[in-house]
N, C-alpha and C positions, 0 to 999 in steps of 0.2 A: 392572615392566610400564609401558610408556610410556602416558601419559594420552592418551585419545582427543581429537582436535581436530575439532570439527564445522565444516563450511562455514558452517552457519547454525543459530542457536538462536532459536526463535520463542517469545516470552513472551506467552501468551494464546491461548485457543482459541475466540474468537468468530468471526464471519464474516470479519474481516480476517485473523486468525491462521490459520484453516483454509484460506482462499484462498491465503495465502502458502505454506502447507505443500504444497498441490497443485502450485503453480507451481515451488516449489523442488525437489520430488521429480521433476517432469517434466524439470527442467533437470539432473537427476542429481547434485544436491548431497547431501551427508550432512547430515541435518537432524534436529533434536530440537524437540519442542513441550513447553513447560512450562505447565501450566494449574493454577489453584488451585481451580476449582470441580469438583463431582462430575459435572455434566453439561456437555458442550461446547455452545457456541452463544452464550455471553455473555448480554447483556440480551434477545436475541431470544426465548430460551426462556420469558421471563416475559410475552411478548405473546400475547394470546389468539388474534388473527387477523392475518395479514399479507396485505394486499390490493393491494400495490403492487410486489411483486417479480415481474419479467417472467416470464411463462410459468407461474406458480404462484399464480393469484388465489385468495384466500380460504384459503390454507394456514395451519394453526396454527403459532404461533411455535416450540413445542417440536418439532413434526414437521419444520419447516424446519431447525432445529438438528441433528436426527437425520440428515437427508438430507446436510447438509454433512459431518457426522462420517463417515457411511458412505462418502462420496466420498473423504475423506482416507484412511480405512482401506484402501481398495482399493490404495493405493500403499504400504501397510505402513509408514507414518510412525510412529516411536516417540513415545509420549507419557509424560510424567512428571507425576504430581500432586504439586505442591509450590508453595511461595510464594517468589518471588524477593525477596531482601532488599537486594541491592546488585549493581552491575556495576563491576568494576575494569578498568582498562586495563593490559595486560601486554605491552608492546611493541606490535606490530601485532595482537595477540590481545586478546580480551575475556574476562574471567573472570566468569561469571555465578554468583553466590553465592546459594544457597537455604538454607532451614532444614535440609535434609537432606544437602546436598552442594555440590559446585562443578563447573562445566562450562566448558570452554574452547571458544571459537568464533572464527572469522575474521570473521563478521558476526553482528549481532543485530537482530531485528525486534521492536520494542516494540508489542504489540497487546493490551494489558491492558484497554482500554476504560475504563469509568467506573463509579462506584457511585452509588446514590441520594443526593441531597442531603437533609440532615436539617433539620427545622424548628427544632430547638434551643429548644424550649419545655418548660416543666415537665410532667412525666409522660411525655414521649416515650420517653426511655430506659427509664424504670421499667416501662412497659407493652409494650415490644417483645416480641412473641411471645405477649402476653396481650391482644390487641385492636389493637395498633399493627402495621401491616404496610407494606411497600414493594413488594408484589407481589400484585395482586388475583387474577391467574390462579393463583398458588401457594396463596393462603390464602383465597380467596373462598368456597370450598365450606364452610368452617367457619361461615359467616354466613348460611346458607340460611334464608330467611323471617325474617331479622332486619333491624335498622336499621343502616346504615353511613353513613360520610361519606368523601368523597374530597376531598383538599386539592390544588389546582392548577388550571391553566387551559390547559395545552398538550395535544399529541396524546396523551401517555401518560395524563394525567388523564382525558381524555374516553374513551379506550379502557377505562380502569378502570371508569368510571361505566357505560358500555354493558354491559360484562361483568357487573358486579354487579347491574345492573337486571334481569337475566334470572333471578337466583336470590334476590335480597333483597326484603323487603317494601317497603322504602323506602331511597332513596339521596339524601343531601344532597351537593351539590357546592359546595365553599367556594372562592371565587376573590376575590383581593384587588382585581381591576380590574372595570370595567363591561363588558368584552367579552373573549372568549376568543382565545387565540393559536392554538388548534387549527385544523386544516385544515377547509375548508368542507364537505367530504364527511362528516367525522366530526360536525360540528355539525348537519348535516341529520338524521343518525340520532338524535343527542341530543335534538333538538327534538320528536321523536315519542314520547319515553318518558314515560309517564304517572306512573310512580312515582319520578320524579326531581325534586328541587327545587333550583334553583340560587340560592345566596345571594351576590349581587354585592357588590363593595366590602367584602368581609369577610375578616378574618384569624383564624386560630386562635391563642389565647393560652395555653391549658392543656388537658391531657388528665387527667381525674380518674376515680377509681374506688377500689375496695378491692383485691381479688385480681385483677381484670381491668377493662377499660375500661367505664365507665358513662356518662360525660358528656364533652362537648367544649365548652369555654368559647370563645366567639367574640366578635368586636367588629366592628361596622360602622364603617368608617373615615370615612365622611361624617357620620353622625349621632352617632358615639361610643357608640351603644347597645351594651350588653353583654348576653349571654344564654347559657344553657347548653342544649345539645341532648342529649337522651337518645339515645345511640348504643351499639351493641355493638362496633363496630369502626371504626377510623380508618385510612384508606389514604392514605399520603403520596406525592404525585407532583409534586414541585416542582423537577424538574430533576436534574442529575447533576453529580458531581465527578470529574474525571479521575484515574485511578489512576497518579499520577506521583510520589508522595511519595518513593519509594525511589530515584528518578533525579534529583531536583532539584539535587543537588550536582555532577552530571556533564553533564546535558543541559539545553540552553537551553529555558526555558518562556516562554509568553506571560503577560500580566497575569492571566489567568483560571486559570493553572496547567496549560494544555494544552501539549504539546510543540510547539515552533516548527518546523514542517516544511511544505513546500509539496507540490504534486502529485507530485513525485518521491519524496516521503517521506524525504528526506535530513535528518538532524539536524545540529547543529553538530559532532558527533563523527564522524570518518570511520569508515565501516563499521557505524554504528548508524542504524537507520531506524525511523520511527514510522508505524503504519498504523491506520486506523479511528478510533473515537471519541476516542482518546487524543491526537490531533494537532489543531492549529489548522485549522479548516475552516468553511465556511459552512453545509454541510448534513451532518448526521449521520444516515444511513439505512443499511439493510442493503446496498443497491446501491453506495453510496459506500465502505463498509467493504470489500466484496469487491473493488472496483476498487483500493483502496489496497493490498490484499494483493498483487495482481499488480504494481502499480507499484513497491512496495518490493523485491520480488524482482528486478525488471528493473534497478533501480538497484544492488542488491547484486551482481547478476551482472556488471555493468560494473566494479564495484569489485574483485571477485574476479579478473577477467581481468587487471587491472592488477597484482595481487599476484603472479600466476603468473610 
């Protein structure tokens, strides 16, 4: 039996990948989406509330992810839950190798997004799932009426603090600088929260406990004073790392590990495109990811027309 050759294989089912799937199917391409997570939507499903996506103010992140998937499902796009291990070039074709099988495609769109950056301090790995979390909306409910700490100073960190403040007795915000990088609108909400204490110029040094998290060791970088906070949970929100490890020997990356691709989403390999948080860009938001999905398919469409 002859092996099926797809016009396009999309790796990742976040906003970029699902946007690409809709545009590809509307262009009447044979398309397959490979996703590694149980729920489609990427990082957006871990966001409590999205208030800047046009036409859907205040929508929950998980709900938005569901709406994206429902839209894709209307076009009967096939999905495979699997993890991609490698992409090999087979003439003009691309061989996508996963844990469970192999898929041949004329074009590939890399839309695997990013993963939370680790603190890499003692106790972090040991207490993952036992008080250490990277998703407040996923795990916050376990800490109702308890004391938690959020480490970070960007939008994600402030969003986590706001969410936790609604259910926790007290929330510490640990930030290594003396000002936040988060948007002014989020900071305005943060300033009104009475059960939140911000510890400026402070870094986390260790997470301690027995069977679960009990204390967080911190240090003020200006005074060098060290102390331990009694906390039940530690939420890490210090940025993200692009999911590009599997492609680093094939695709050109920038210094931070993101795929080097401009607005047309073209990579250095003909027929392979990068969309969403995985590529080099100034702004990583849902709206730019969705835009990337459309741009990647547009570029792929021109490439496929040249192959015909």
